[in-house]
ZABA-487878 format. One line per 10 residues: number of its first residue (from 0); their letters; for each residue x, y, z of N, C-alpha, C. Coordinates in steps of 0.001 Angstrom, whole numbers, plus 524288, in hexadecimal, padded with zeros to 5 digits. Atoms other than C-alpha are relative to their C-alpha. Last residue first. Layout:
NUM	A	X/Y/Z/X/Y/Z/X/Y/Z | ...
***
This chain:
229	VEDDSDIVII	7FE19/80452/7FCC9/79FE1/C6901/EC9FD/8025E/80223/80501 | 7FEB2/7FDFD/7FAD7/7976C/C71E8/EC19D/8019C/7FB64/8036A | 8004F/8035A/7FB5A/79719/C6EA6/EB338/80140/8030C/804F1 | 8057D/80116/7FED5/793BB/C76C7/EA71B/7FF58/7FCE4/80509 | 802A3/7FB2E/7FE6C/7A140/C7D19/EA638/7FA44/7FF1E/80162 | 80369/7FE4B/8042D/7A797/C6FAB/EA5FD/7FCCB/804A2/801E6 | 80579/7FF50/7FE86/7B1C7/C6F01/EB0A2/7FCEF/80202/7FB71 | 802A6/7FC65/80389/7BEE0/C698F/EAC27/7FA45/8002F/80198 | 805AE/7FF87/7FFA8/7C788/C635D/EB686/7FE0B/80403/7FC12 | 801AE/7FB4F/802D0/7D571/C5E6F/EB509/7FA09/8000D/7FFCC
219	FGNPAGTLNY	7FFDB/8006C/805AC/7D8A9/C5451/EBF78/7FE5F/80534/7FD80 | 7FAB5/80103/801C7/7DC5E/C5531/ECDD3/8008A/7FF90/7FA20 | 7FBEF/7FCC7/7FD9A/7CE68/C53EF/ED2AA/80561/7FE68/7FE0B | 7FB47/8002F/80346/7C50E/C4D7E/EC914/80465/80369/8021D | 7FED6/7FB19/802AC/7BADC/C4B21/ED3CD/80504/7FF8D/7FCC8 | 801B1/7FB70/7FD04/7B725/C3D2A/ED703/80123/804D9/7FCD6 | 80345/80235/7FBD7/7B942/C2F81/ED1A1/7FDF0/80456/80383 | 800FF/7FD1F/7FB33/7BE80/C3483/EC4B3/7FCB2/7FCC6/803C5 | 80576/80080/7FE62/7C33A/C2AD2/EBAAD/7FF3F/802AE/80541 | 8008E/8003C/7FA56/7CFF6/C2F2E/EB47D/7FA39/7FFD6/80152
209	EDGATREWND	804C7/80272/7FE0A/7D515/C2E36/EA69C/7FFFF/7FFFB/805F3 | 80011/805A5/7FF1D/7E036/C378C/EA3BD/7FAB1/7FE1D/801E8 | 7FC44/8024C/7FC56/7DE39/C453F/E9E82/7FF4F/7FA27/80094 | 7FA8F/7FFF8/801DD/7D230/C4B27/E983D/80374/7FD6C/8041E | 7FFC8/7FDC6/80543/7C34B/C4BF3/E990C/80593/8005B/7FDD6 | 7FA88/7FF2F/80169/7C02C/C43A1/EA4F6/80058/801B1/7FA4F | 7FE6D/8034D/80463/7B1E8/C45F0/EA827/805BA/8011A/7FEC7 | 7FB2B/7FED5/802CA/7ACDE/C4B3A/EB514/800F3/7FC1A/7FB98 | 80062/7FAAE/8021E/79FC8/C4C56/EBC10/804BF/80182/7FCC1 | 8038F/80003/8046C/79EDC/C3D9A/EBDFE/7FF6B/80563/7FD87
199	PDSWDGDDIS	7FD28/80129/804E1/7AB16/C3E67/EC680/7FC80/7FFEC/7FB30 | 802E5/80423/802AB/7A331/C454D/ED140/802A8/7FEDD/7FAC4 | 7FD99/80515/7FEFA/7AD01/C4CFC/ED976/7FD2E/7FB70/7FD6C | 7FA9D/8003E/80204/7A994/C5A4E/ED3D1/80247/7FA87/80071 | 7FBE3/80029/7FC18/79B1E/C5813/ED6A4/80558/7FF5D/7FD69 | 80010/80395/7FB9A/7918F/C5BD7/ECC29/804BC/8006A/80375 | 8000E/7FD53/7FAF3/78FAA/C61AF/EBEC5/80068/7FBF4/80454 | 8051C/7FF4F/7FD8B/7936A/C5951/EB324/800A3/80369/804D2 | 80417/80161/803C0/79E3C/C5623/EA96C/7FA8D/800B8/8024F | 80523/800C5/7FD99/7A9F6/C5C37/EB04B/7FBEC/7FEEA/7FBC8
189	TFEPVNDPLA	80398/7FBBD/8012D/7B6BA/C5A2D/EA914/7FAB6/7FED4/80272 | 80591/80136/7FF64/7C1DC/C51B5/EAE21/7FCBB/804E6/7FF21 | 80352/7FB54/80015/7D00A/C520E/EA9D1/7FA51/7FE51/80048 | 8056E/80095/801BD/7D9B0/C4754/EAD5F/7FD12/8052E/8005A | 803D2/7FF0E/7FBE3/7E7DE/C4BE7/EAEDB/7FA78/7FF4E/7FDD4 | 802A3/7FB11/8010C/7F070/C45BA/EA46B/7FB89/800AA/803E8 | 7FC90/7FD79/803C6/7FA4D/C3B2B/EA793/7FDEA/8056C/7FEC4 | 801C8/7FF3C/80568/7F2FA/C37A1/EB3E7/8046B/801F5/7FC85 | 7FF2A/7FA8C/8017D/7F9AF/C3234/EC00B/7FE53/800C5/7FA56 | 80315/7FCD4/7FC6A/7F535/C2599/EC698/80049/805C9/7FEB5
179	DDIGATFEGS	8058C/8005D/80156/7F9BE/C1D83/EBAF9/7FC86/80352/8037D | 80121/7FD96/80512/807B3/C2254/EBCD7/7FA2C/80007/7FECB | 80020/80401/80417/8080E/C1ED8/ECB50/7FE4B/80288/7FAE3 | 803E7/80411/7FF77/80B18/C2AC2/ED39E/80097/7FBE9/7FBBE | 7FE2D/8050E/801EF/81311/C3704/ED54D/7FBA8/7FC04/800C7 | 80111/8045C/7FC89/81083/C457D/ED78A/80267/7FB06/7FDC9 | 7FC35/80442/8005C/812B1/C5307/ED1E3/7FEC1/7FBBA/803F7 | 80153/80309/7FB57/80914/C5DFE/ECECE/802B7/7FABC/7FF8C | 802D4/804DA/800A2/80DC1/C6823/EC523/7FEC8/7FD8F/8053C | 80528/8002B/7FD99/81591/C746C/EC2C2/7FD45/7FAD6/7FEE9
169	LSNTGAFNFT	8000D/804B6/7FCC3/823E9/C725B/EBFA4/7FA98/7FF22/8025B | 80410/8008D/7FC09/823C3/C7BF4/EB465/800A2/7FADD/802DC | 8019B/7FACB/7FE50/82D90/C8170/EAAB2/7FBB0/7FFC6/80414 | 80592/7FEE3/7FF84/834A5/C7483/EA8AA/7FF06/80592/801E5 | 8016F/7FB74/80319/84275/C7322/EA379/7FA4F/80185/80068 | 7FBB6/7FE05/8032F/843E2/C6565/EA8F5/7FE06/8047E/7FCA2 | 8018C/7FBFF/803BE/83B6E/C6083/EB422/804D4/801DD/7FD0E | 7FBCD/7FD11/80280/83C74/C543F/EBC71/7FDD3/803CF/7FBFD | 801AB/7FE08/80516/831F0/C4F3B/EC5BD/8045D/80373/7FDD7 | 7FCCA/7FC0C/80288/835BD/C46CA/ED160/7FDD3/80164/7FA9D
159	VTNNTEDVKD	801CF/7FFBB/8056E/82D37/C3F3E/EDAFC/802E1/80489/7FD75 | 7FFA9/7FB1A/802E5/83316/C3B40/EE805/7FDCE/7FF5F/7FA7E | 80518/7FD64/80026/83083/C30DF/EF249/80049/80567/7FD74 | 7FF59/7FAEE/7FD73/83EBF/C2D22/EF4B9/7FB02/80344/7FFFA | 7FCA8/800BC/7FB6A/83CC6/C1EB9/EF1D2/8007D/80506/80322 | 80337/801FD/7FBB3/8310C/C20D4/EE8E8/80339/7FEEB/804E7 | 7FC54/802FC/7FCD0/83902/C29A0/EDFF3/7FD0E/7FE23/804D1 | 801F4/800EE/7FAB7/82F4C/C2E30/ED5B2/803E3/7FC7D/802D2 | 8002C/7FAF0/7FD5C/83543/C342A/EC96B/7FDA8/7FF9E/80575 | 7FABE/7FEB5/7FE22/83965/C26BC/EC465/80032/80541/802C3
149	KGRKSWSTGP	7FEF0/8023E/7FADF/82B1C/C22AF/EC3EB/8054E/801A6/80226 | 7FDBD/8052F/7FF89/82811/C2BCD/EB89F/80141/7FE5B/8058E | 7FA4A/80008/80049/8264F/C3A52/EB5F0/80279/7FAAF/800FB | 7FE55/80480/7FCF5/817DD/C3BBE/EB2B9/805D0/7FF09/7FF25 | 7FAC3/8017F/801B8/8134B/C4926/EAE61/801E8/7FBAB/8038B | 7FC36/8016B/7FBFC/804AA/C4A49/EB067/80529/7FE81/7FD71 | 7FD90/80524/80070/7FCCB/C515C/EA603/803DA/7FF2A/80474 | 803DF/803E6/7FE7B/7F306/C5C7E/EA759/8022B/7FA78/7FFAC | 80022/804B5/80327/7FC10/C6824/EA6CC/7FC12/7FC29/80224 | 8053B/80187/801C6/7FFEB/C74C9/EAD4F/80049/7FB39/7FC78
139	LLLAAAIYDA	803E7/7FBF3/80106/80589/C6F28/EB588/80282/804AD/7FD45 | 7FD67/7FB06/800F8/80CF9/C6262/EB647/7FC0E/80400/7FE20 | 803C9/7FD31/80331/80563/C5727/EBC54/80232/80576/7FF41 | 80111/7FA7E/7FEF8/81109/C4F85/EC13A/7FBD8/801F7/7FC39 | 803C3/7FDBB/803A3/813F9/C4113/EC283/7FECB/8059A/80199 | 80094/7FA72/7FEF8/81EED/C390F/EC87A/7FC4A/80249/7FBF5 | 7FD46/7FC8B/8039D/81CBC/C2A76/EC732/7FF4D/8059D/801E0 | 80138/7FA6A/80073/81933/C20D0/ED1EB/8033D/80290/7FBB3 | 802DA/7FF0F/804DF/81AA4/C1247/ECF49/7FEAE/805BF/7FF38 | 7FC37/80043/80447/82541/C10D2/ED9B5/7FD6A/800E7/7FAB1
129	ETNTGTVEVD	7FDB4/7FACC/80096/81B16/C1558/EE39C/803EA/80023/7FB80 | 7FC85/7FE8C/7FBB9/81431/C0885/EE149/80204/80580/7FF01 | 7FCBB/7FB61/800AB/808C7/C03DF/ED90D/8035F/800E7/804D8 | 7FA93/801A7/8009B/803DE/BF5ED/EDA88/803B1/8049F/7FF48 | 7FF18/80497/80346/7F6D2/BFA3E/EDFEE/805AC/7FE6C/7FFE1 | 803B3/80448/7FF4C/7F6AE/C07E8/EE5A0/8017B/7FB7D/7FC6C | 7FFE1/803EF/80422/80073/C12DF/EE7AE/7FC0A/7FBBB/80148 | 804D2/8030E/80089/8006F/C1FA2/EEF66/80097/7FC3B/7FB6E | 7FFEA/80383/8048F/80D3F/C259D/EF429/7FB0C/7FCB8/80006 | 80342/7FDCA/80428/80A6E/C30CA/EFD9A/80021/7FCCB/7FAFE
119	EDLYNFLLNG	80582/8003A/7FE76/80F40/C2984/F09B6/7FC55/8022C/7FBD7 | 8021C/8053A/80100/81C46/C2730/F02FB/7FA26/7FFBE/80131 | 7FF96/803B0/7FBA9/81ED4/C35D7/F0321/7FD94/7FAC6/7FE88 | 80500/801CD/7FDEA/82198/C3F1D/EF7D0/800F9/7FC13/80463 | 7FFB3/80436/7FC27/82D38/C4756/EF39E/7FA8F/7FEA1/80202 | 803E6/7FFD5/7FBD5/82CB0/C4F6A/EE723/8008F/7FB3F/80386 | 80041/80504/7FD48/8383F/C51F4/EDE28/7FC5A/8009C/804A8 | 802DD/7FFBA/7FB17/8375E/C5CF3/ED43E/7FFC0/7FA86/80247 | 803F8/803CD/7FE8E/84154/C5D86/EC959/7FD64/80179/80523 | 7FF80/8021D/7FABE/84ABE/C65FA/EC1C8/7FBD0/7FC02/80121
109	NFGEIGDSEV	7FDAC/80534/80033/84BDD/C6E96/EB5D1/8009E/7FE03/80590 | 7FEA5/802DE/7FB37/842A5/C7A34/EB545/8023D/7FAAA/7FEAE | 7FB26/802D4/80100/84327/C828C/EA908/801D6/7FCD8/804A7 | 7FF22/80186/80575/838C8/C8BB1/EAE5B/80539/7FD27/7FF8C | 7FBBE/803C3/800C7/832FE/C8E15/EBBE2/80050/7FE8C/7FA30 | 7FB36/7FD41/8016F/82AA1/C9A5C/EBC36/80498/7FC6B/7FEF6 | 8012C/7FB43/802FA/81FE3/C9349/EC391/80521/802D6/7FEF2 | 7FB73/7FCC1/8011D/81FED/C858F/EC921/7FE46/804B6/7FCD0 | 800F4/7FB92/80383/814FD/C7E52/ECFFB/8052C/802CD/7FF2A | 7FB91/7FC90/80115/8161C/C70D0/ED607/7FE40/8044D/7FC46
99	EWYYDLVNDE	80168/7FC15/803ED/80B77/C68C0/EDC7F/80491/803B8/7FF6C | 7FDBC/7FAD1/7FF6F/8106A/C5CBC/EE397/7FE2C/8036F/7FB7D | 7FDEA/7FDAF/804C7/809B3/C4FBA/EE5D5/801BC/80594/80104 | 7FD4B/7FB0F/7FF1B/80639/C4617/EF097/80185/80222/7FAA9 | 803F2/7FCF6/7FD30/7FEBB/C395A/EF202/80246/8054D/80186 | 7FE15/7FD99/7FB3D/807A3/C3384/EE7B0/7FBBA/80357/80276 | 7FCB3/7FB63/800B4/80003/C2BFC/EDDAA/801C1/801F6/80556 | 7FAFF/8019D/80238/7F9D4/C1E87/EDCD3/8036F/804A9/7FE95 | 7FDC2/80423/7FCC7/7EDAC/C1FCE/EE556/80549/7FE15/7FE07 | 7FD61/7FDBF/7FB79/7EA2F/C2D02/EDF5F/80283/7FBEC/80387
89	DLVGPHNDNI	80089/803EE/7FBDD/7E744/C26B2/ED24A/8030B/801DF/804C1 | 80414/803BD/8016C/7E4EC/C2F93/EC68D/7FEF8/7FC00/80445 | 7FE10/80531/8016B/7EC6F/C3B48/ECBAD/7FB67/7FC61/7FECF | 800E4/8014E/80573/7E73C/C4935/ECB0C/8021E/7FABF/7FE55 | 80583/8011C/80119/7E560/C4B8C/ED998/7FEED/7FE45/7FA6B | 801C5/7FC3C/803F4/7F400/C4A0A/EDC66/7FA67/7FEAF/7FE77 | 7FEDE/80194/8055D/7F55C/C41E9/EE8BD/7FE15/80433/7FC3B | 80454/80315/8021F/7F569/C4937/EF598/801A5/7FE21/7FA98 | 80026/804E8/7FD11/7FE95/C511A/EFE4A/7FB41/7FCBC/7FE64 | 8056F/80171/7FF04/80136/C5BE9/EF48B/7FFC2/7FA80/8023D
79	NNIRIYGLND	80075/8059E/7FF20/80E88/C62A3/EF47D/7FA6D/7FEAA/8019B | 803ED/8011B/7FC04/80F56/C7044/EEE7B/7FF71/7FA16/8006E | 80188/8056F/7FF39/81B4F/C7497/EE6E5/7FC1E/7FFA5/80481 | 80341/800A8/7FB52/81E2D/C81FE/EE108/7FE52/7FA51/80062 | 8025F/80533/7FFF1/8293A/C848E/ED772/7FD29/7FF76/80531 | 800D9/802DC/7FB1B/82D17/C9284/ED47E/7FDCE/7FA97/7FEF2 | 80548/80222/7FFA8/8333D/C9A57/EC9A7/7FF5A/7FD27/80524 | 80273/7FFFE/7FADC/83F4E/CA20A/EC5C9/7FA7D/7FDC8/7FFC2 | 8017D/7FAF0/7FDDF/8451B/C9E4B/EB8AD/7FD40/7FF60/80540 | 7FEA1/7FB98/8035C/84BDC/C93AA/EB0D1/7FE9B/80553/8024A
69	INSYTLKAPT	804E4/7FD11/80020/84C43/C890B/EBB2B/80138/8050C/7FD1D | 800EB/7FB6E/80356/856F9/C7ED2/EB9C3/7FA7F/8021F/800CD | 7FAF7/7FE39/80209/85D73/C7451/EC21B/7FF5E/804AE/7FC69 | 7FFF7/7FD4E/8050C/851ED/C70CF/ECAC6/80591/80191/7FE89 | 7FA9D/7FFC2/801DA/84E59/C67D0/ED604/80009/80299/7FAAC | 7FF36/7FDDA/80533/84197/C69AE/EDD88/805D6/8001D/7FED6 | 7FABB/7FE0D/800F4/83EDD/C60F6/EE934/80078/801AD/7FA4E | 7FEE6/7FFFD/8059A/830FE/C5EFA/EEE2F/8055E/8027A/7FF33 | 7FD6F/7FB9C/8029D/82EC2/C5B4C/EFC4A/80066/7FF44/7FA20 | 7FFE5/8019C/80582/824A3/C51AB/F019C/80282/80456/7FCBB
59	YKGSTGMPFT	7FC1B/7FCBE/80295/82553/C522A/F1081/800C5/7FE09/7FA72 | 7FDFC/80212/804F4/818AD/C4CB8/F15E6/803E1/803DD/7FDAE | 7FE16/8054F/7FF60/81469/C4E6F/F2427/80236/7FD88/7FB1E | 7FF33/8018E/7FA95/80C2C/C5A7A/F2116/8019A/7FA3C/80062 | 804C0/7FF20/7FD03/80E05/C5D57/F12AB/800FB/7FDED/8057B | 802FF/80499/7FE9F/81AE6/C5EC6/F0BB2/7FACF/80196/80253 | 80594/7FF9B/7FEED/824BE/C682A/F0625/7FDA6/7FAD2/801B1 | 8008F/8039D/7FB92/83362/C6A22/F05FA/7FA6C/7FFEB/80225 | 804D2/7FE01/7FDC6/833DF/C6FF9/EF81D/7FEAD/7FC57/80492 | 803E0/8038F/7FDCB/841FE/C6C7B/EF54F/7FB6E/80308/80234
49	FTQDAGSYAA	8030F/7FD68/7FBF1/84A68/C749F/EEC2D/7FBD8/7FC22/801C9 | 80488/8029D/7FDC6/85544/C6F37/EE3D1/7FD3C/80392/803E4 | 80197/7FD7B/7FB29/85F62/C74BA/EDA67/7FB25/7FD2C/8020A | 80514/800FF/7FD92/86619/C6CCA/ECFDF/7FF64/802EE/80523 | 80054/80500/7FD47/8720B/C7328/EC9B4/7FABA/7FF7B/802B6 | 7FB2B/801F3/7FDBF/87003/C7E78/EC07C/7FF45/7FAB2/80274 | 7FE06/80433/8034D/86583/C875B/EBB09/80532/7FE33/8023B | 7FB4C/802D2/7FE6B/85CE8/C905B/EC31F/8017C/7FC0F/7FBD2 | 7FDB6/8029F/80487/85205/C9A45/EC221/80535/7FD94/80193 | 7FD99/7FC8C/803D6/84CB8/C9D5C/ECFA6/801F1/7FCD3/7FB58
39	FYKRLGVNSY	7FACF/8018F/801B5/84382/C9451/ED6F0/801F4/803D3/7FBE4 | 7FE1C/7FD64/804BA/83793/C984B/EDED5/80595/7FE4D/7FEE0 | 7FA93/7FE37/7FFE8/83217/C8E6E/EE8A3/8015A/8027C/7FABD | 7FE41/7FDD4/80505/823C1/C8BE8/EEBA2/80589/8021E/80097 | 7FB07/7FD3A/7FF9E/81EF0/C82EE/EF692/801D1/801AC/7FA91 | 7FAE1/80244/7FF25/810FA/C7E1A/EF802/8048C/803C9/8003E | 7FC88/7FDFB/80415/804AA/C8337/EF176/805B8/7FEA7/800E2 | 7FB60/7FD62/7FDE8/7F9F4/C7BF8/EF8C5/80356/80209/7FB7B | 8011C/7FA6B/7FF92/7ED0B/C7917/EF1C9/80468/80306/802A1 | 7FF06/7FD62/804FB/7F26B/C6BE0/EED94/7FF3A/805E1/8005B
29	VGDTVIMKSD	80480/80034/80385/7F364/C66C5/EFB81/8010D/80365/7FB3A | 7FFFE/804AB/80348/7FEF6/C631C/F041E/7FB55/7FF73/7FC78 | 804BD/802FF/7FED4/7FC4F/C6CF0/F0EFA/7FF8B/7FB23/7FCA3 | 804B2/7FDE7/8026C/80A64/C7180/F0DB5/7FB52/7FCBE/801B5 | 804BE/8032A/80000/81620/C6F05/F1677/7FB88/802F1/7FD63 | 80439/7FC4B/80126/823B8/C746E/F13FA/7FB10/7FCCC/7FF37 | 8012C/7FF58/8058D/82D0E/C6ADD/F1A8F/7FC1E/80473/7FF6D | 7FD96/7FB01/8017E/832C2/C66B0/F278D/7FF7B/800B1/7FA1D | 80089/7FC73/7FB90/82B4D/C5BD6/F2EA6/80292/8054F/7FEFA | 80578/7FF00/7FEE0/82889/C5394/F228E/7FF12/80359/804DA
19	DFPAGLIDSE	802F3/804D9/7FF5C/8369F/C5515/F1E25/7FA70/80162/80189 | 80574/7FF48/7FE9B/84094/C5F53/F1A41/7FD59/7FAB1/80081 | 8040A/80308/802C9/84F53/C5E1E/F1A5E/7FA86/8010F/80217 | 80041/80589/8016B/85137/C6951/F188C/8034F/7FCBC/803BA | 801AF/8034D/7FBA9/85052/C762C/F1FFD/7FF79/7FA48/7FEAE | 7FBC6/8029D/7FD3D/850CE/C8028/F1505/7FDC8/7FC79/80442 | 80228/80251/7FB3D/846B4/C845D/F0B1D/8044C/7FCCD/8028C | 7FF0E/80595/7FF78/84BE6/C8D99/F00B9/7FD6D/7FE29/80509 | 801CC/80296/7FB31/848F7/C9B22/EFBA1/80156/7FA36/7FFF0 | 7FB97/80097/7FC6B/85133/CA1F5/EF13B/7FE82/7FD38/8050E
9	TQLTFLQDNI	7FB9A/802CA/8026D/8474D/C9FD0/EE64B/8047E/7FF0A/803CD | 7FD9C/7FD3F/8045F/83B57/CA364/EEE7C/804F6/7FD2F/7FE41 | 7FA70/7FF02/7FF4B/833DA/C99C5/EF6F9/80227/802AE/7FB22 | 7FCD6/7FE6C/8047D/82501/C99CE/EF798/8059A/80115/8019D | 7FAE6/7FEA8/7FDCD/81C4B/C922D/F012E/80391/80127/7FB52 | 7FB9B/8005D/8039F/80E2D/C9216/EFC55/804F5/801F0/802B4 | 7FD6A/7FB32/801B4/803D2/C8F86/F06AE/80481/7FEE2/7FC40 | 80155/7FF20/80580/7FABE/C83BA/F07BB/802AD/804D7/7FDC5 | 80575/80129/8014A/800B1/C7E61/F1457/7FEFA/800E0/7FA2E | 80205/7FBB0/80321/80E0A/C850D/F15D0/7FA50/7FF1E/7FE7D
***
């Protein structure tokens, strides 16, 4: 589907399982894509599941949705990004992959999202190992990362799980990594001079976690002073 949006209505399903890297829905694997959107009717009862059988070329990285309650009609959209999250503090100690999720109309959601990753996308340095990974999500709207702990990362089966109880939104960006490599609060940078966007001397950290820029403040919160041109 490249960068196009694939939409499934409430009664739609995807048949043909099992899926793998030669049979799946393939996106370009970049943030500007929109991915796969599925509408869900209101429901309460035994666990129901729906698999988003998605990946990028040669990589099958599906997302599995499990739910026991949804109060009203809404949709969940998932886009898979074949890169580390741009807002991490240390890209060498986080998963080189993340998932963007958008929900709309979903209320009273009970269930979980399980994301599958590949060993080749595990990045660790020094004495760190994959066993040190925690699950982390930048829930939107918001400026704080929600960290779910090491027990939500299964390094044997290469999955990351996020549980929800009574939530009205699943929107966010989901990944895994070493705790210290993931901010608690997204750093905010304000322009302090005219000049090149990628020149760190043109920026000052004004909120969020400590972070020393070595280039552009991509992935963080940006404030442009009205007197500056960058």
